[in-house]
ROSE-4610 file (N, C-alpha, C; in Angstrom, 1 decimal, always signed):
// ROSE-4610
residu = [M/M/M/M/M/M/R/R/R/I/I/I/E/E/E/N/N/N/G/G/G/I/I/I/R/R/R/N/N/N/S/S/S/F/F/F/E/E/E/Q/Q/Q/S/S/S/H/H/H/L/L/L/K/K/K/V/V/V/V/V/V/N/N/N/F/F/F/V/V/V/F/F/F/W/W/W/F/F/F/L/L/L/I/I/I/L/L/L/L/L/L/I/I/I/I/I/I/F/F/F/S/S/S/F/F/F/G/G/G/S/S/S/S/S/S/K/K/K/S/S/S/S/S/S/K/K/K/S/S/S/E/E/E/A/A/A/E/E/E/L/L/L/I/I/I/S/S/S/R/R/R/V/V/V/E/E/E/Q/Q/Q/S/S/S/I/I/I/K/K/K/N/N/N/I/I/I/S/S/S/T/T/T/L/L/L/E/E/E/A/A/A/E/E/E/F/F/F/T/T/T/Q/Q/Q/I/I/I/S/S/S/S/S/S/D/D/D/G/G/G/S/S/S/F/F/F/V/V/V/I/I/I/G/G/G/R/R/R/L/L/L/Y/Y/Y/F/F/F/R/R/R/R/R/R/P/P/P/F/F/F/Q/Q/Q/M/M/M/R/R/R/L/L/L/E/E/E/Y/Y/Y/N/N/N/L/L/L/E/E/E/Q/Q/Q/P/P/P/Y/Y/Y/N/N/N/L/L/L/I/I/I/T/T/T/T/T/T/R/R/R/K/K/K/W/W/W/L/L/L/I/I/I/I/I/I/D/D/D/E/E/E/P/P/P/L/L/L/D/D/D/Q/Q/Q/K/K/K/I/I/I/T/T/T/N/N/N/Y/Y/Y/P/P/P/I/I/I/S/S/S/E/E/E/T/T/T/P/P/P/L/L/L/A/A/A/L/L/L/L/L/L/L/L/L/E/E/E/E/E/E/N/N/N/F/F/F/S/S/S/L/L/L/T/T/T/G/G/G/D/D/D/D/D/D/F/F/F/S/S/S/T/T/T/Q/Q/Q/V/V/V/R/R/R/N/N/N/Y/Y/Y/N/N/N/G/G/G/L/L/L/V/V/V/E/E/E/I/I/I/V/V/V/L/L/L/S/S/S/K/K/K/K/K/K/D/D/D/G/G/G/V/V/V/R/R/R/S/S/S/G/G/G/I/I/I/L/L/L/T/T/T/L/L/L/L/L/L/F/F/F/E/E/E/P/P/P/D/D/D/F/F/F/K/K/K/L/L/L/R/R/R/G/G/G/W/W/W/I/I/I/I/I/I/T/T/T/D/D/D/A/A/A/M/M/M/G/G/G/V/V/V/V/V/V/T/T/T/K/K/K/V/V/V/T/T/T/L/L/L/Q/Q/Q/N/N/N/E/E/E/I/I/I/Y/Y/Y/G/G/G/R/R/R/E/E/E/L/L/L/P/P/P/N/N/N/K/K/K/L/L/L/F/F/F/G/G/G/W/W/W/P/P/P]
num = [1/1/1/2/2/2/3/3/3/4/4/4/5/5/5/6/6/6/7/7/7/8/8/8/9/9/9/10/10/10/11/11/11/12/12/12/13/13/13/14/14/14/15/15/15/16/16/16/17/17/17/18/18/18/19/19/19/20/20/20/21/21/21/22/22/22/23/23/23/24/24/24/25/25/25/26/26/26/27/27/27/28/28/28/29/29/29/30/30/30/31/31/31/32/32/32/33/33/33/34/34/34/35/35/35/36/36/36/37/37/37/38/38/38/39/39/39/40/40/40/41/41/41/42/42/42/43/43/43/44/44/44/45/45/45/46/46/46/47/47/47/48/48/48/49/49/49/50/50/50/51/51/51/52/52/52/53/53/53/54/54/54/55/55/55/56/56/56/57/57/57/58/58/58/59/59/59/60/60/60/61/61/61/62/62/62/63/63/63/64/64/64/65/65/65/66/66/66/67/67/67/68/68/68/69/69/69/70/70/70/71/71/71/72/72/72/73/73/73/74/74/74/75/75/75/76/76/76/77/77/77/78/78/78/79/79/79/80/80/80/81/81/81/82/82/82/83/83/83/84/84/84/85/85/85/86/86/86/87/87/87/88/88/88/89/89/89/90/90/90/91/91/91/92/92/92/93/93/93/94/94/94/95/95/95/96/96/96/97/97/97/98/98/98/99/99/99/100/100/100/101/101/101/102/102/102/103/103/103/104/104/104/105/105/105/106/106/106/107/107/107/108/108/108/109/109/109/110/110/110/111/111/111/112/112/112/113/113/113/114/114/114/115/115/115/116/116/116/117/117/117/118/118/118/119/119/119/120/120/120/121/121/121/122/122/122/123/123/123/124/124/124/125/125/125/126/126/126/127/127/127/128/128/128/129/129/129/130/130/130/131/131/131/132/132/132/133/133/133/134/134/134/135/135/135/136/136/136/137/137/137/138/138/138/139/139/139/140/140/140/141/141/141/142/142/142/143/143/143/144/144/144/145/145/145/146/146/146/147/147/147/148/148/148/149/149/149/150/150/150/151/151/151/152/152/152/153/153/153/154/154/154/155/155/155/156/156/156/157/157/157/158/158/158/159/159/159/160/160/160/161/161/161/162/162/162/163/163/163/164/164/164/165/165/165/166/166/166/167/167/167/168/168/168/169/169/169/170/170/170/171/171/171/172/172/172/173/173/173/174/174/174/175/175/175/176/176/176/177/177/177/178/178/178/179/179/179/180/180/180/181/181/181/182/182/182/183/183/183/184/184/184/185/185/185/186/186/186/187/187/187/188/188/188/189/189/189/190/190/190/191/191/191/192/192/192/193/193/193/194/194/194/195/195/195/196/196/196/197/197/197/198/198/198/199/199/199/200/200/200/201/201/201/202/202/202/203/203/203/204/204/204/205/205/205/206/206/206/207/207/207/208/208/208/209/209/209/210/210/210/211/211/211]
x = [+120.8/+119.7/+119.0/+119.9/+119.3/+118.4/+118.8/+117.9/+116.5/+116.6/+115.3/+114.4/+115.1/+114.3/+113.7/+114.6/+114.0/+112.9/+113.0/+111.9/+110.6/+110.8/+109.6/+109.0/+109.9/+109.4/+108.7/+109.3/+108.6/+107.3/+107.3/+106.0/+104.9/+105.4/+104.4/+103.9/+104.8/+104.4/+103.5/+103.7/+102.8/+101.4/+101.4/+100.1/+99.4/+100.2/+99.6/+99.0/+99.8/+99.3/+98.0/+97.9/+96.7/+95.5/+95.7/+94.6/+94.2/+95.2/+94.8/+94.0/+94.5/+93.8/+92.4/+92.3/+90.9/+90.0/+90.5/+89.7/+89.3/+90.3/+90.1/+88.9/+89.0/+88.0/+86.7/+86.7/+85.5/+84.7/+85.5/+84.9/+84.3/+85.1/+84.6/+83.3/+83.3/+82.0/+80.9/+81.2/+80.2/+79.6/+80.5/+80.0/+79.1/+79.6/+78.8/+77.4/+77.4/+76.1/+75.2/+75.8/+75.0/+74.4/+75.3/+74.8/+73.7/+73.9/+72.8/+71.5/+71.6/+70.4/+69.7/+70.5/+70.0/+69.3/+69.9/+69.4/+68.1/+68.1/+66.9/+65.7/+66.0/+65.0/+64.4/+65.4/+64.9/+64.1/+64.5/+63.7/+62.3/+62.2/+60.9/+60.1/+60.7/+59.9/+59.4/+60.2/+59.8/+58.6/+58.7/+57.6/+56.3/+56.4/+55.2/+54.6/+55.4/+55.0/+54.2/+54.8/+54.2/+52.9/+52.9/+51.6/+50.5/+50.9/+49.9/+49.3/+50.2/+49.7/+48.8/+49.2/+48.4/+46.9/+46.8/+45.5/+44.7/+45.4/+44.8/+44.4/+45.0/+44.7/+43.4/+43.0/+41.8/+40.5/+39.8/+38.5/+37.4/+37.4/+36.5/+37.3/+36.9/+37.5/+36.4/+36.3/+35.3/+36.1/+35.9/+36.7/+35.9/+36.3/+35.9/+36.9/+36.4/+37.3/+37.1/+38.2/+38.1/+38.5/+37.7/+37.9/+38.1/+39.3/+39.6/+39.9/+39.3/+39.4/+40.1/+40.7/+41.5/+40.5/+39.2/+38.2/+37.8/+38.4/+38.2/+37.2/+36.5/+35.5/+36.1/+35.4/+35.9/+34.7/+34.9/+33.7/+34.3/+33.5/+33.8/+32.7/+33.0/+32.0/+32.5/+31.9/+32.2/+32.4/+33.5/+33.8/+33.5/+33.0/+32.8/+33.4/+34.3/+35.0/+35.0/+34.5/+34.6/+35.2/+36.4/+37.2/+36.5/+36.6/+37.5/+36.9/+35.6/+35.1/+34.0/+33.6/+32.5/+33.0/+32.6/+32.9/+31.8/+31.6/+30.6/+31.1/+30.9/+31.3/+30.1/+29.8/+28.7/+29.2/+28.7/+29.1/+28.2/+28.8/+28.1/+27.7/+26.6/+26.1/+24.6/+24.2/+22.8/+21.9/+22.2/+21.5/+22.3/+21.8/+22.5/+23.1/+24.3/+25.0/+25.9/+25.8/+26.6/+27.2/+28.4/+29.0/+29.1/+28.6/+28.6/+29.2/+30.1/+30.7/+30.3/+30.1/+29.8/+30.9/+30.7/+31.8/+31.9/+30.8/+30.9/+30.6/+29.9/+29.4/+29.9/+30.0/+30.1/+28.7/+28.1/+26.7/+26.7/+26.1/+26.0/+24.5/+24.3/+23.0/+22.7/+21.6/+21.1/+19.7/+19.6/+18.3/+17.2/+17.6/+16.6/+15.9/+16.6/+16.0/+15.6/+15.8/+15.5/+16.1/+17.4/+18.1/+19.3/+19.5/+20.7/+21.3/+22.7/+23.5/+24.5/+24.7/+25.7/+26.8/+28.0/+29.2/+29.9/+30.4/+31.2/+32.4/+32.6/+33.7/+35.1/+35.1/+36.3/+36.8/+35.9/+36.3/+37.0/+37.1/+37.7/+39.0/+40.0/+41.3/+41.1/+40.0/+39.8/+39.6/+39.3/+39.0/+40.3/+41.5/+42.7/+42.7/+42.1/+42.1/+41.0/+40.0/+38.9/+38.9/+40.0/+40.1/+40.3/+39.7/+39.7/+41.2/+41.9/+43.3/+44.1/+44.1/+44.8/+46.3/+46.7/+48.2/+48.6/+49.8/+50.3/+51.2/+51.3/+52.1/+51.2/+51.5/+50.7/+51.3/+50.9/+51.4/+50.8/+49.6/+48.9/+49.0/+49.8/+50.0/+51.4/+51.9/+53.2/+53.1/+54.1/+54.1/+55.3/+55.2/+56.3/+56.1/+57.2/+57.2/+58.0/+57.5/+58.2/+57.8/+58.7/+58.5/+58.3/+57.2/+56.9/+56.2/+56.7/+56.1/+55.8/+56.7/+56.5/+55.5/+55.0/+54.1/+54.8/+54.3/+54.7/+53.7/+54.1/+53.2/+53.4/+52.3/+52.4/+51.6/+52.3/+51.7/+51.4/+50.2/+49.8/+49.2/+49.9/+49.5/+49.2/+48.1/+47.6/+47.3/+47.9/+47.8/+46.5/+46.0/+44.8/+44.0/+42.8/+42.0/+41.2/+40.6/+39.8/+40.8/+40.2/+41.0/+42.1/+42.0/+43.1/+43.1/+44.3/+44.5/+45.5/+45.6/+46.6/+46.0/+46.3/+45.8/+47.1/+47.1/+48.2/+47.7/+48.2/+47.7/+48.7/+48.1/+48.9/+48.9/+50.1/+50.2/+51.1/+50.7/+51.6/+52.8/+53.9/+55.1/+54.8/+53.7/+53.3/+52.4/+52.3/+51.6/+50.0/+49.5/+48.0/+47.6/+46.5/+46.0/+45.6/+46.2/+45.9/+45.0/+44.9/+44.0/+44.5/+44.0/+44.4/+44.2/+44.9/+44.7/+44.4/+43.3/+42.9/+43.1/+43.9/+43.9/+43.3/+42.1/+41.4/+42.0/+41.4/+41.9/+41.7/+40.9/+40.7/+41.6/+42.4/+43.4/+42.8/+41.6/+41.0/+41.6/+42.1/+42.7/+41.8/+41.6/+40.8/+41.5/+41.7/+42.4/+41.5/+41.6/+40.8/+41.7/+41.5/+42.4/+41.5/+41.9/+41.2/+41.6/+40.6/+40.9/+40.1/+40.6/+39.8/+39.4/+40.3/+40.0/+39.6/+38.7/+38.3/+38.4/+39.3/+39.5/+38.8/+38.2/+37.7/+36.3/+35.6/+34.3/+33.3/+32.3/+31.3/+30.5/+30.3/+29.5/+28.2/+27.1/+25.8/+25.7/+25.1/+25.0/+24.3/+23.3/+22.5/+23.4/+24.6/+25.4/+25.8/+26.0/+26.5/+25.4/+24.2/+23.1/+22.7/+22.0/+21.6/+20.5/+20.7/+19.8/+18.4]
y = [+61.6/+60.7/+60.0/+59.5/+58.8/+59.7/+61.0/+61.9/+62.0/+62.1/+62.2/+61.0/+59.8/+58.6/+58.5/+58.9/+58.9/+59.9/+61.0/+62.0/+61.5/+60.9/+60.3/+59.2/+58.3/+57.3/+57.8/+58.9/+59.5/+60.1/+60.8/+61.4/+60.3/+59.2/+58.1/+57.5/+57.3/+56.7/+57.6/+58.9/+59.9/+59.9/+59.8/+59.8/+58.5/+57.4/+56.1/+56.1/+56.8/+56.9/+57.7/+58.8/+59.6/+58.8/+58.0/+57.2/+56.2/+55.5/+54.5/+55.1/+56.3/+57.0/+57.4/+57.9/+58.3/+57.1/+56.0/+54.8/+54.3/+54.3/+53.9/+54.7/+56.0/+56.9/+56.8/+56.6/+56.4/+55.2/+54.1/+52.9/+53.0/+53.8/+54.0/+54.8/+55.9/+56.6/+55.8/+55.0/+54.1/+53.2/+52.6/+51.7/+52.5/+53.7/+54.5/+54.9/+55.3/+55.7/+54.5/+53.3/+52.1/+51.7/+51.8/+51.4/+52.4/+53.7/+54.7/+54.4/+54.1/+53.8/+52.6/+51.6/+50.3/+50.5/+51.3/+51.6/+52.3/+53.4/+54.2/+53.3/+52.4/+51.6/+50.6/+50.1/+49.2/+50.0/+51.2/+52.0/+52.3/+52.7/+52.9/+51.7/+50.5/+49.3/+49.0/+49.3/+49.0/+49.9/+51.2/+52.2/+51.7/+51.3/+50.9/+49.7/+48.7/+47.5/+47.9/+48.8/+49.1/+49.9/+50.8/+51.5/+50.6/+49.6/+48.7/+47.9/+47.5/+46.7/+47.5/+48.8/+49.7/+49.8/+49.9/+50.0/+48.7/+47.6/+46.3/+46.0/+46.6/+46.3/+47.1/+48.0/+48.8/+47.9/+47.8/+47.1/+48.2/+49.2/+50.4/+51.6/+52.7/+54.0/+55.1/+55.8/+56.9/+58.2/+59.3/+60.5/+61.7/+62.9/+64.1/+64.5/+65.2/+65.6/+67.0/+67.5/+68.9/+68.7/+69.2/+69.1/+70.5/+70.6/+71.9/+71.5/+72.3/+72.1/+73.3/+73.0/+74.1/+75.1/+74.8/+75.8/+76.7/+76.6/+77.5/+77.1/+75.9/+75.5/+74.8/+75.0/+74.5/+73.9/+72.7/+72.1/+71.1/+70.9/+69.9/+68.8/+67.7/+66.7/+65.5/+64.3/+63.1/+62.0/+61.2/+60.0/+58.7/+57.8/+56.4/+55.5/+54.6/+53.7/+52.3/+51.4/+50.0/+49.2/+48.7/+48.1/+46.8/+46.5/+47.1/+48.3/+48.2/+49.2/+50.1/+50.1/+50.9/+52.2/+53.3/+54.6/+55.5/+56.3/+57.3/+58.7/+59.7/+61.1/+61.9/+62.4/+63.2/+64.7/+65.5/+66.9/+67.8/+68.6/+69.5/+70.8/+70.7/+71.8/+72.0/+73.2/+73.5/+72.5/+72.2/+71.1/+69.8/+68.8/+67.6/+67.0/+66.5/+66.0/+64.9/+63.7/+62.5/+61.9/+61.3/+60.5/+59.1/+58.1/+56.7/+55.8/+54.9/+54.0/+52.6/+51.9/+50.4/+49.7/+48.4/+47.7/+48.2/+48.7/+49.2/+50.6/+51.3/+52.6/+53.7/+54.9/+56.1/+56.8/+56.9/+57.4/+58.8/+59.8/+61.1/+61.3/+61.4/+61.5/+62.9/+63.4/+64.7/+64.6/+64.2/+63.8/+64.9/+66.2/+67.2/+67.3/+67.1/+67.1/+65.7/+64.7/+63.3/+63.0/+63.3/+63.1/+62.2/+61.2/+60.3/+60.3/+60.4/+60.3/+59.2/+58.3/+57.3/+57.4/+57.0/+56.9/+55.6/+55.0/+53.8/+54.1/+53.4/+53.7/+53.5/+52.7/+52.4/+53.7/+54.6/+55.8/+56.9/+56.6/+57.6/+57.1/+58.0/+57.6/+56.9/+57.3/+56.8/+55.3/+54.7/+53.3/+52.5/+53.0/+52.3/+52.1/+53.0/+52.8/+51.8/+51.6/+50.8/+49.4/+49.0/+47.6/+46.6/+45.4/+44.4/+43.9/+43.7/+43.3/+44.6/+45.3/+46.6/+46.5/+47.3/+47.3/+48.7/+49.1/+50.4/+50.3/+49.2/+49.0/+48.3/+48.6/+47.9/+48.2/+47.4/+47.6/+48.8/+49.2/+50.3/+51.6/+51.8/+53.1/+53.1/+54.3/+54.5/+54.9/+54.5/+54.8/+55.5/+56.6/+57.4/+57.5/+57.5/+57.7/+59.0/+59.8/+61.0/+61.3/+62.0/+62.5/+64.0/+64.6/+66.0/+66.5/+67.5/+68.1/+67.1/+66.2/+65.2/+64.1/+64.1/+63.0/+62.1/+60.9/+60.0/+60.1/+60.4/+60.6/+59.4/+58.8/+57.8/+58.3/+58.5/+59.2/+58.1/+57.9/+56.9/+57.7/+57.5/+58.2/+57.3/+57.7/+57.0/+58.1/+58.0/+59.1/+59.0/+57.8/+57.8/+56.5/+56.4/+55.3/+55.4/+54.3/+54.3/+54.6/+55.3/+55.7/+56.6/+57.3/+58.3/+59.4/+59.9/+61.0/+60.7/+61.4/+61.2/+61.1/+60.0/+59.9/+59.9/+60.9/+60.9/+60.6/+59.5/+59.1/+59.7/+60.2/+60.9/+60.1/+59.8/+59.0/+59.7/+59.5/+59.9/+59.0/+59.5/+58.6/+57.2/+57.1/+55.8/+55.0/+55.6/+54.9/+54.9/+55.8/+56.0/+56.9/+56.6/+57.4/+58.8/+59.8/+61.2/+61.8/+61.3/+61.8/+61.5/+62.2/+62.0/+63.3/+63.3/+64.4/+63.7/+64.2/+63.6/+64.8/+64.5/+65.3/+64.6/+65.1/+64.3/+64.7/+64.0/+64.2/+65.6/+66.4/+67.8/+68.7/+68.2/+69.0/+69.6/+69.3/+69.8/+69.0/+69.7/+69.1/+69.2/+68.1/+68.0/+67.3/+68.0/+67.5/+67.2/+66.0/+65.6/+65.3/+66.0/+65.7/+65.2/+64.2/+63.5/+64.0/+64.1/+64.5/+63.6/+63.4/+62.7/+61.3/+60.5/+59.2/+58.2/+57.3/+56.2/+54.9/+54.0/+52.8/+51.6/+50.8/+49.5/+49.5/+50.6/+50.7/+50.1/+49.4/+48.8/+49.9/+49.8/+50.8/+50.1/+50.7/+50.1/+50.0/+49.0/+48.7/+49.8/+50.5/+51.5/+52.7/+52.9/+54.0/+53.8/+52.5/+52.2/+51.7/+51.7/+51.2/+52.1/+51.6/+52.5/+53.5/+54.8/+55.8/+55.6]
z = [-126.5/-127.1/-125.9/-125.0/-123.8/-123.0/-122.9/-122.1/-122.8/-124.2/-124.9/-124.7/-124.8/-124.6/-123.2/-122.2/-120.8/-120.6/-121.3/-121.2/-121.8/-123.0/-123.6/-122.8/-122.1/-121.3/-120.1/-119.5/-118.3/-118.7/-119.8/-120.3/-120.5/-121.1/-121.4/-120.1/-119.1/-117.9/-117.1/-117.1/-116.5/-117.1/-118.5/-119.2/-118.8/-118.8/-118.4/-117.0/-116.1/-114.7/-114.6/-115.4/-115.4/-115.9/-117.0/-117.5/-116.5/-115.8/-114.8/-113.7/-113.2/-112.1/-112.5/-113.8/-114.3/-114.3/-114.8/-114.9/-113.5/-112.6/-111.2/-110.5/-110.6/-110.0/-110.7/-112.0/-112.7/-112.2/-112.0/-111.5/-110.1/-109.3/-107.9/-107.9/-108.8/-108.9/-109.4/-110.4/-111.0/-109.9/-109.1/-108.0/-107.0/-106.6/-105.7/-106.2/-107.5/-108.1/-108.2/-108.6/-108.8/-107.4/-106.4/-105.1/-104.6/-104.9/-104.5/-105.2/-106.5/-107.3/-106.8/-106.6/-106.1/-104.7/-103.8/-102.5/-102.7/-103.6/-103.8/-104.3/-105.3/-105.8/-104.7/-103.9/-102.8/-101.8/-101.5/-100.6/-101.1/-102.4/-103.0/-103.0/-103.3/-103.3/-101.9/-100.9/-99.5/-99.1/-99.5/-99.2/-99.9/-101.2/-101.9/-101.2/-100.8/-100.1/-98.8/-98.0/-96.7/-96.9/-97.9/-98.2/-98.7/-99.6/-100.0/-98.9/-97.9/-96.8/-95.9/-95.7/-94.9/-95.4/-96.7/-97.3/-97.2/-97.4/-97.3/-95.9/-94.9/-93.5/-93.1/-93.9/-93.6/-93.7/-92.7/-92.8/-93.0/-92.1/-92.3/-91.9/-92.4/-92.1/-92.1/-91.0/-90.9/-90.6/-91.3/-91.0/-91.5/-91.0/-91.5/-92.7/-93.7/-94.8/-95.2/-95.8/-96.4/-97.9/-98.8/-100.2/-100.8/-101.5/-102.2/-103.7/-104.6/-106.0/-106.7/-107.8/-108.5/-109.1/-109.1/-109.6/-108.5/-107.3/-106.2/-105.2/-105.5/-104.5/-103.3/-102.2/-100.9/-100.1/-99.6/-98.9/-97.9/-96.8/-95.8/-95.8/-95.2/-95.1/-94.3/-94.5/-93.8/-94.8/-94.5/-95.4/-94.6/-95.3/-94.8/-95.9/-95.5/-96.4/-95.8/-96.6/-96.2/-97.4/-97.1/-98.2/-98.6/-99.9/-100.9/-101.7/-102.0/-103.0/-102.5/-101.3/-100.8/-100.1/-100.7/-100.2/-100.3/-99.3/-99.3/-98.8/-99.6/-99.2/-99.0/-97.8/-97.5/-97.4/-98.4/-98.4/-97.5/-96.7/-95.8/-96.5/-97.3/-98.1/-97.7/-98.1/-97.9/-98.6/-99.8/-100.5/-100.4/-99.7/-99.5/-100.8/-100.7/-101.9/-101.4/-102.0/-101.6/-102.8/-102.7/-103.6/-103.0/-103.7/-103.2/-104.3/-103.9/-104.9/-104.6/-105.7/-105.6/-106.4/-106.6/-107.3/-108.7/-109.3/-110.7/-110.9/-109.9/-110.2/-109.2/-109.7/-108.9/-109.0/-107.9/-107.8/-107.2/-107.9/-107.4/-107.0/-105.7/-105.0/-104.6/-105.1/-104.7/-104.1/-102.8/-102.2/-102.3/-102.2/-102.2/-103.5/-104.6/-105.9/-106.4/-105.5/-105.8/-107.2/-107.3/-108.5/-108.3/-109.2/-109.1/-110.5/-110.5/-111.7/-111.5/-112.4/-112.3/-113.4/-112.9/-113.9/-113.6/-114.6/-114.3/-113.5/-112.4/-111.5/-112.2/-113.2/-113.9/-114.7/-114.9/-115.6/-114.7/-113.4/-112.5/-112.0/-111.8/-111.2/-109.8/-109.1/-107.7/-107.7/-108.9/-109.0/-108.5/-108.7/-108.3/-106.8/-106.0/-104.6/-104.1/-105.0/-104.6/-105.1/-105.7/-106.3/-105.2/-105.4/-104.4/-104.3/-105.4/-105.4/-105.5/-104.4/-104.5/-104.7/-105.7/-106.0/-106.5/-106.1/-106.5/-107.7/-108.3/-109.5/-110.6/-111.8/-112.9/-114.2/-115.2/-116.6/-117.3/-116.9/-117.6/-116.9/-115.9/-115.2/-114.6/-114.4/-113.8/-112.3/-111.5/-110.1/-109.7/-109.0/-108.4/-106.9/-106.2/-104.7/-104.4/-103.5/-103.1/-101.7/-101.0/-99.6/-99.7/-99.2/-99.4/-98.2/-97.5/-96.4/-95.3/-95.1/-94.1/-94.4/-95.6/-96.1/-97.1/-97.2/-98.2/-99.3/-100.5/-101.7/-102.7/-103.0/-104.1/-105.3/-106.4/-107.5/-108.6/-108.9/-109.9/-111.2/-112.3/-113.5/-114.7/-115.3/-116.5/-117.6/-118.7/-119.7/-120.5/-120.8/-121.6/-121.3/-122.0/-121.7/-120.4/-120.0/-118.8/-117.6/-116.6/-115.4/-115.7/-116.8/-117.2/-116.2/-115.9/-114.9/-114.0/-112.9/-111.9/-110.5/-109.8/-108.4/-107.5/-106.6/-105.6/-104.3/-103.7/-102.4/-101.4/-100.3/-99.2/-98.0/-97.4/-96.2/-95.2/-93.9/-92.8/-92.8/-92.0/-91.9/-91.3/-90.5/-90.0/-91.0/-92.2/-93.4/-93.2/-92.4/-92.3/-93.4/-94.1/-95.2/-94.7/-95.3/-95.0/-96.0/-97.2/-98.2/-99.6/-100.6/-101.9/-102.8/-103.9/-104.9/-106.2/-106.9/-108.2/-109.2/-110.3/-111.4/-112.6/-113.0/-114.1/-115.4/-116.4/-117.8/-118.3/-117.7/-118.1/-117.4/-116.4/-115.7/-114.4/-114.0/-112.8/-111.6/-110.6/-109.5/-108.3/-107.6/-106.4/-105.3/-104.2/-103.0/-101.9/-101.3/-100.2/-99.0/-97.9/-96.7/-95.6/-94.9/-93.9/-92.5/-91.6/-90.2/-89.3/-88.1/-87.0/-87.5/-88.0/-88.5/-87.4/-87.8/-86.9/-87.7/-87.3/-88.0/-87.4/-88.2/-87.7/-87.1/-87.1/-86.5/-87.5/-87.0/-87.9/-88.6/-89.9/-90.6/-91.1/-91.0/-91.5/-93.0/-93.5/-94.9/-95.6/-94.9/-95.6/-96.1/-95.5/-96.0/-97.4/-97.8/-99.2/-100.1/-99.7/-100.6/-101.6/-102.6/-103.7/-103.2/-103.4/-102.9/-103.3]
């Protein structure tokens, strides 16, 4: 009888030990994962903060650009950017074609045809980059951070309403703007890559005036 009781006691103690061990390792794993998640969130927050500051530090930016669209079109040109909201894209085409932004409008300028078309800048995902109080986080859009091919990518997504679409900002490891990718509400993807950037050079007002 004593042997049976001892056997039961040993079996119970072994089961109890297994439970204790399981709980112990579960708590260790929980702490590790919690720490990893916290560290990841902190890292993402730091990246967002540094990217925001790099954009805010831009007074002017002049660069060559290459634009590739998912419809197969390819074009090169020159970009002029004066923060916060003035941007000009001059496309190197047989027929001159410019995009100019103001505080409220995106202007499509076709000088040869003497034709101008305007769209509210608020209707384009690019508006997020041109805001005076530039921020990569907000209540009406989501923000993701990822590292891809040596670049830091900040993905800003808005499902519907004004500025719906996806704007992906591309940054070098030193947080200089490398370009952006726009996916509009119709699913058309346009990628702009910058080369030979010049920062801080004074840009004439006529670049950003109404055509």
